C-alpha positions in Angstrom: -20.8 -26.9 -38.2 -18.9 -24.6 -36.3 -19.2 -23.7 -32.4 -18.5 -20.1 -31.3 -17.6 -19.2 -28.0 -18.3 -15.8 -26.7 -16.4 -15.2 -23.9 -16.8 -11.4 -21.9 -15.9 -9.4 -18.9 -18.7 -9.6 -16.6 -19.8 -6.1 -15.1 -18.8 -7.6 -11.9 -15.4 -8.5 -12.6 -14.8 -4.2 -12.9 -13.5 -2.9 -9.9 -14.9 0.8 -9.5 -12.2 3.1 -8.2 -13.5 4.2 -4.6 -13.7 8.2 -3.8 -10.6 9.6 -2.9 -8.7 6.7 -4.2 -4.8 7.6 -4.0 -2.8 7.6 -7.0 -0.2 4.9 -7.8 2.6 7.3 -7.1 1.1 8.2 -3.8 0.4 4.9 -3.1 4.0 3.7 -3.1 5.0 6.6 -0.7 2.3 5.6 1.9 3.1 1.8 1.6 6.7 2.6 2.0 5.9 4.3 5.0 3.5 1.1 6.4 6.3 -1.0 5.9 8.7 1.0 7.8 6.2 1.4 10.9 5.2 -2.4 10.4 8.8 -3.6 10.7 9.9 -1.4 13.7 6.9 -2.4 15.6 7.7 -6.3 14.4 11.0 -5.5 15.7 10.3 -3.6 18.8 13.1 -1.4 18.0 11.8 2.0 18.0 8.0 1.6 19.6 8.8 -1.1 21.9 5.5 -2.7 22.8 3.3 0.0 23.4 -0.1 0.5 21.5 0.1 3.8 22.2 3.5 4.0 20.6 1.6 2.1 17.3 -1.0 4.5 17.3 1.0 7.8 17.7 3.5 6.6 14.7 0.2 5.7 12.2 -1.3 9.2 13.4 1.8 11.1 12.3 1.8 8.8 9.2 -1.8 10.2 8.2 -0.8 13.5 8.8 2.7 13.3 6.5 1.0 11.8 3.7 -2.7 13.8 4.5 -4.5 10.8 4.3 -7.5 9.4 6.3 -7.6 5.9 7.2 -10.3 5.2 5.1 -8.8 7.0 2.0 -5.8 4.5 2.6 -8.0 1.5 3.1 -10.2 1.9 0.1 -7.1 2.3 -1.7 -5.7 -0.5 -0.8 -8.4 -2.4 -1.4 -9.0 -1.1 -4.6 -5.3 -2.1 -5.7 -5.6 -5.3 -4.4 -8.3 -6.2 -6.6 -6.2 -5.1 -9.6 -3.1 -7.0 -9.3 -1.4 -5.9 -12.2 -1.4 -2.3 -10.8 -0.5 -3.2 -7.4 2.5 -5.2 -8.6 3.5 -2.1 -10.2 3.0 -0.5 -7.0 4.8 -3.0 -5.2 7.8 -3.1 -7.0 8.3 0.5 -6.4 7.6 0.2 -2.6 10.6 -2.6 -2.4 12.6 -0.5 -4.4 12.4 2.3 -1.7 12.7 -0.1 1.2 15.9 -1.4 -0.7 17.4 1.9 -1.1 16.5 3.0 2.7 18.6 -0.4 3.9 21.4 -0.1 2.0 21.7 3.7 3.4 20.8 2.3 7.1 23.8 -0.2 6.4 25.7 2.5 5.0 26.4 0.5 1.5 
């Protein structure tokens, strides 16, 4: 007598795409800039310790990428719940940051 085991993905395991989801290539560009802003903020090199400076940089960031805070937030949550896609995005973000770092250092 054999035992058959059936495993299926539950409906709740599937994360639906939010309205206004940023495509992966745009998410790469957006996250690259987020890391630049946060790096500058952490280093206090560009913005000092002013929260006004941080808000202004993020305001310019959203305008530059033509995205809203809500679109960014929902896209970030979506991709973070889809690790394979998120990993692929972050590989490219890290590549971008490495190129920028090399250019700054003059390598």
